[in-house]
LOVEXVEX-954126 format. One record per residue: residue in one letter; x, y, z of N, C-alpha, C, O in turn. Coordinates in steps of 0.02 Angstrom, whole numbers, padded with zeros to 5 digits, always signed. Example, Ala and Ser with C-alpha at 12.3 -4.5 7.8 and 13.67 -1.06 7.14 Angstrom:
2
A+00660-00284+00390+00615-00225+00390+00660-00165+00390+00712-00166+00423
S+00642-00112+00354+00684-00053+00357+00645+00002+00394+00670+00057+00402
# end
This chain:
153
X+05572+05235+04231+05548+05166+04224+05605+05102+04212+05659+05098+04184
X+05555+05046+04258+05629+04984+04261+05580+04930+04268+05535+04923+04309
X+05601+04892+04218+05578+04813+04243+05599+04735+04245+05656+04711+04239
X+05566+04718+04251+05616+04645+04260+05533+04588+04226+05473+04595+04236
X+05572+04540+04190+05492+04488+04170+05519+04421+04198+05552+04379+04168
X+05502+04419+04248+05519+04339+04275+05478+04269+04295+05427+04256+04327
X+05528+04232+04258+05513+04144+04252+05495+04118+04307+05493+04150+04360
X+05479+04048+04302+05466+04022+04397+05458+03913+04342+05402+03912+04317
X+05494+03849+04325+05460+03797+04302+05408+03803+04366+05406+03808+04428
X+05357+03798+04294+05278+03778+04319+05247+03836+04347+05191+03829+04370
X+05284+03913+04348+05213+03965+04356+05219+04008+04289+05258+04011+04241
X+05170+04033+04304+05174+04094+04231+05214+04161+04255+05228+04184+04311
X+05225+04179+04196+05286+04229+04196+05247+04311+04223+05193+04336+04208
X+05305+04334+04267+05273+04391+04292+05302+04453+04279+05363+04455+04285
X+05281+04491+04267+05325+04576+04269+05322+04586+04325+05280+04560+04361
X+05370+04631+04348+05376+04676+04424+05420+04721+04370+05461+04703+04327
X+05396+04783+04390+05403+04860+04371+05434+04915+04443+05436+04908+04504
X+05446+04949+04411+05456+05015+04467+05449+05077+04424+05488+05080+04376
X+05386+05153+04438+05409+05208+04386+05440+05251+04430+05419+05263+04487
X+05494+05278+04405+05547+05342+04454+05509+05393+04386+05507+05397+04325
X+05472+05437+04469+05449+05501+04439+05499+05542+04443+05532+05533+04494
X+05523+05597+04396+05583+05621+04418+05547+05718+04365+05519+05735+04313
X+05575+05746+04426+05539+05824+04408+05579+05881+04372+05568+05942+04368
X+05618+05850+04353+05676+05863+04303+05747+05854+04384+05743+05850+04445
X+05825+05858+04314+05870+05838+04358+05904+05908+04421+05923+05966+04412
X+05901+05883+04458+05947+05936+04483+06042+05936+04470+06076+05885+04463
X+06068+06008+04472+06141+06006+04468+06185+05940+04486+06191+05922+04545
X+06213+05904+04434+06253+05839+04488+06219+05759+04474+06250+05708+04459
X+06137+05771+04485+06094+05682+04525+06083+05662+04431+06099+05710+04396
X+06070+05628+04410+06047+05570+04374+05982+05563+04359+05948+05521+04388
X+05956+05604+04310+05882+05592+04289+05867+05530+04301+05815+05536+04334
X+05882+05461+04295+05837+05407+04278+05857+05397+04351+05877+05435+04394
X+05838+05294+04347+05859+05266+04395+05934+05278+04395+05970+05312+04358
X+05947+05240+04449+06007+05261+04478+06007+05196+04509+05962+05156+04522
X+06090+05197+04521+06129+05149+04558+06098+05108+04637+06117+05057+04665
X+06057+05146+04651+06035+05133+04726+05950+05109+04720+05915+05088+04766
X+05925+05124+04620+05857+05113+04650+05860+05037+04629+05833+04991+04659
X+05899+05031+04571+05894+04950+04539+05924+04906+04610+05894+04856+04591
X+05940+04894+04642+05952+04869+04725+05903+04852+04742+05888+04793+04744
X+05849+04922+04764+05783+04901+04791+05721+04879+04758+05671+04873+04792
X+05719+04862+04675+05692+04854+04640+05700+04777+04629+05656+04735+04618
X+05805+04763+04636+05806+04691+04627+05767+04640+04719+05735+04590+04735
X+05795+04693+04747+05777+04678+04814+05686+04673+04826+05661+04637+04869
X+05671+04689+04808+05573+04688+04794+05571+04621+04765+05561+04576+04805
X+05577+04606+04709+05580+04555+04651+05624+04514+04706+05624+04461+04674
X+05650+04503+04748+05678+04421+04768+05649+04419+04845+05671+04381+04889
X+05587+04471+04854+05545+04483+04915+05470+04427+04879+05436+04379+04898
X+05476+04469+04821+05384+04443+04805+05402+04357+04774+05361+04313+04785
X+05473+04343+04732+05461+04277+04730+05495+04220+04762+05498+04160+04750
X+05524+04268+04817+05535+04218+04862+05603+04161+04866+05608+04124+04915
X+05645+04159+04819+05698+04118+04823+05771+04171+04771+05784+04231+04768
X+05791+04129+04748+05880+04148+04724+05838+04164+04640+05789+04137+04616
X+05872+04207+04619+05852+04281+04549+05928+04261+04524+05982+04258+04553
X+05910+04251+04464+05979+04270+04403+05927+04293+04373+05867+04281+04370
X+05989+04353+04338+05971+04388+04311+05990+04412+04244+06050+04424+04236
X+05955+04420+04200+06004+04418+04130+05988+04502+04120+05930+04522+04118
X+06062+04560+04114+06035+04605+04120+06099+04633+04033+06141+04600+04002
X+06075+04698+04025+06092+04735+03949+06140+04800+03974+06128+04849+04010
X+06193+04780+03939+06230+04820+03969+06236+04912+03974+06284+04945+03955
X+06172+04940+04006+06170+05005+04034+06233+05042+04076+06267+05005+04112
X+06247+05103+04073+06305+05090+04098+06290+05076+04180+06330+05052+04220
X+06226+05096+04194+06225+05081+04301+06220+05031+04299+06237+05008+04353
X+06196+04971+04242+06208+04894+04265+06268+04869+04287+06278+04828+04331
X+06326+04917+04233+06397+04865+04251+06434+04931+04273+06489+04942+04248
X+06416+04960+04304+06459+05007+04341+06514+04974+04412+06504+04915+04425
X+06552+05000+04441+06574+04948+04484+06530+04937+04536+06525+04886+04571
X+06491+05000+04539+06473+05009+04627+06398+04970+04612+06367+04945+04660
X+06369+04966+04539+06322+04904+04554+06353+04829+04555+06316+04783+04571
X+06418+04816+04540+06432+04760+04543+06444+04747+04613+06424+04691+04631
X+06477+04792+04669+06477+04794+04737+06424+04777+04778+06422+04755+04835
X+06354+04801+04713+06296+04802+04770+06260+04722+04731+06219+04690+04764
X+06274+04705+04682+06259+04645+04675+06325+04610+04708+06372+04643+04686
X+06337+04587+04728+06417+04544+04748+06370+04533+04837+06363+04480+04868
X+06349+04591+04855+06313+04571+04914+06262+04568+04922+06228+04594+04966
X+06248+04533+04878+06192+04478+04888+06172+04424+04849+06143+04419+04794
X+06195+04384+04893+06191+04284+04900+06175+04247+04851+06201+04204+04816
X+06093+04294+04860+06028+04265+04809+06036+04281+04741+05990+04253+04711
X+06075+04315+04700+06083+04347+04637+06126+04306+04593+06145+04252+04617
X+06140+04318+04545+06182+04280+04503+06133+04320+04434+06074+04321+04419
X+06197+04351+04405+06220+04430+04342+06236+04409+04302+06297+04397+04305
X+06188+04381+04206+06242+04383+04170+06225+04448+04142+06176+04483+04157
X+06279+04462+04092+06260+04528+04060+06239+04484+03987+06256+04426+03976
X+06201+04525+03946+06186+04510+03884+06242+04549+03834+06270+04597+03861
X+06262+04533+03762+06288+04536+03727+06291+04617+03698+06240+04632+03666
X+06349+04679+03705+06325+04739+03694+06254+04743+03639+06233+04696+03605
X+06231+04805+03641+06168+04814+03596+06156+04752+03579+06200+04723+03547
X+06083+04707+03600+06060+04651+03591+06002+04669+03616+06006+04652+03675
X+05957+04691+03608+05887+04728+03630+05850+04644+03624+05835+04604+03669
X+05845+04637+03532+05826+04584+03524+05818+04525+03567+05775+04483+03555
X+05879+04522+03640+05863+04457+03692+05882+04488+03733+05935+04483+03764
X+05813+04549+03743+05793+04548+03799+05702+04575+03817+05675+04630+03820
X+05688+04537+03823+05615+04512+03821+05573+04596+03847+05515+04613+03836
X+05628+04635+03884+05598+04666+03944+05603+04744+03871+05569+04793+03886
X+05634+04749+03817+05594+04788+03780+05568+04811+03741+05569+04868+03717
X+05521+04736+03727+05477+04720+03695+05425+04751+03753+05388+04797+03737
X+05424+04722+03828+05395+04796+03866+05365+04852+03814+05318+04866+03776
X+05432+04874+03843+05435+04950+03821+05411+04986+03754+05402+05045+03741
X+05403+04928+03717+05391+04938+03639+05324+04921+03650+05303+04941+03596
X+05265+04895+03685+05194+04858+03677+05182+04937+03718+05140+04969+03686
X+05206+04973+03774+05186+05017+03796+05197+05056+03757+05146+05090+03748
X+05237+05070+03728+05238+05162+03693+05203+05157+03630+05208+05205+03591
X+05175+05116+03618+05145+05132+03538+05074+05143+03561+05054+05193+03532
X+05024+05116+03603+04991+05168+03607+04987+05223+03646+04934+05237+03676
X+05041+05260+03648+05038+05310+03676+05071+05369+03645+05083+05426+03667
X+05087+05327+03560+05129+05400+03501+05068+05448+03511+05078+05490+03555
X+05019+05451+03486+04961+05507+03478+04934+05535+03528+04885+05569+03515
X+04954+05531+03601+04902+05533+03646+04938+05603+03690+04996+05608+03708
X+04899+05639+03695+04910+05702+03732+04889+05703+03797+04830+05714+03809
X+04927+05693+03839+04905+05716+03931+04930+05793+03941+04966+05827+03904
X+04901+05808+04002+04896+05870+04028+04940+05887+04066+04955+05947+04072
X+04971+05835+04101+05013+05840+04165+05074+05780+04162+05057+05729+04132
X+05123+05780+04183+05184+05735+04209+05135+05664+04267+05143+05603+04266
X+05108+05687+04292+05079+05666+04332+05021+05617+04299+05025+05555+04306
X+04976+05644+04268+04923+05619+04227+04969+05536+04184+04958+05475+04183
X+05027+05587+04152+05054+05531+04114+05070+05471+04142+05063+05415+04117
X+05097+05488+04208+05123+05423+04247+05068+05388+04253+05064+05336+04221
X+05002+05412+04304+04958+05368+04295+04930+05308+04270+04906+05257+04294
X+04945+05341+04194+04930+05301+04145+04974+05258+04124+04958+05205+04098
X+05047+05281+04135+05081+05200+04096+05090+05160+04182+05135+05118+04191
X+05058+05174+04221+05071+05140+04278+05018+05099+04254+05026+05039+04262
X+04951+05124+04220+04884+05080+04202+04917+05023+04176+04904+04966+04195
X+04951+05034+04142+04961+05017+04054+05005+04949+04103+04976+04894+04105
X+05065+04955+04137+05095+04926+04155+05071+04860+04189+05106+04810+04186
X+05021+04862+04217+04972+04853+04275+04947+04790+04216+04972+04735+04211
X+04901+04813+04180+04887+04780+04118+04901+04736+04091+04864+04688+04080
X+05001+04745+04061+05024+04701+04051+05046+04631+04106+05052+04570+04098
X+05050+04667+04151+05052+04588+04206+05029+04558+04212+05061+04506+04220
X+04923+04546+04220+04873+04530+04193+04864+04474+04147+04837+04421+04162
X+04895+04494+04078+04908+04488+04022+04983+04413+04018+05035+04440+04000
X+04993+04345+04028+05034+04333+04056+05043+04268+03983+05091+04230+03980
X+04999+04269+03942+05029+04272+03871+05067+04318+03843+05125+04311+03825
X+05034+04366+03840+05090+04411+03831+05144+04425+03830+05176+04432+03778
X+05170+04435+03900+05227+04394+03918+05284+04350+03911+05345+04356+03914
X+05235+04298+03900+05261+04209+03866+05292+04270+03775+05349+04269+03752
X+05249+04301+03752+05256+04276+03674+05328+04367+03684+05353+04388+03632
X+05342+04393+03735+05376+04425+03728+05460+04376+03725+05493+04378+03673
X+05483+04340+03783+05498+04304+03800+05533+04237+03743+05592+04223+03735
X+05473+04206+03710+05484+04193+03652+05507+04224+03609+05552+04193+03580
X+05494+04298+03580+05536+04327+03537+05598+04330+03550+05633+04367+03516
X+05620+04300+03591+05705+04339+03607+05743+04298+03555+05788+04311+03515
X+05687+04214+03580+05716+04162+03571+05769+04107+03628+05797+04052+03625
X+05761+04147+03664+05800+04101+03728+05780+04070+03785+05753+04095+03834
X+05794+04023+03777+05755+03958+03822+05760+03980+03909+05807+03957+03941
X+05736+04001+03926+05712+04014+04015+05723+03987+04056+05751+03998+04110
X+05691+03933+04027+05687+03876+04079+05757+03843+04119+05818+03849+04114
X+05710+03808+04160+05797+03808+04190+05786+03723+04163+05734+03693+04152
X+05866+03696+04156+05885+03617+04124+05831+03592+04222+05818+03619+04276
X+05818+03510+04181+05792+03473+04227+05806+03483+04308+05844+03527+04327
X+05789+03460+04330+05842+03441+04408+05858+03356+04417+05825+03305+04413
X+05930+03373+04434+05972+03301+04426+05922+03271+04505+05913+03306+04555
X+05888+03177+04492+05909+03172+04570+05946+03135+04624+05977+03087+04602
X+05950+03140+04661+06002+03146+04692+05982+03045+04704+05930+03013+04708
X+06070+03024+04706+06067+02943+04688+06068+02926+04762+06067+02867+04780
# end
């Protein structure tokens, strides 16, 4: 799973996510999101949001790789800031994962498809709870609102 929490002045915060279903790693293939999956997510977010994107990212090895830096550099609408090493308390998406996992702790599903469907349903519900997303942002202590625009004289 990968997710972005998006803010825009005057609008409710948004949760954009993708679930990558992997039925087991093939030899030499990465199990989770890859350096090609993340740009697809970012491109989709850019299209949904309709403007430039400023991304605050943790230091996952896929996020900081040379390939990822090249993919980011090719997107003129994207600006990336890295969080300090191991600072989950500054990343509001960590709150999404915590909120998602808590009720799943004692749940038994019969198949990967059932679990995937449940996770997607719960993430979709979170998308319609802007106060929850605002709370996750507030908990970081970071101000994601852009400074007031300076008027041209």
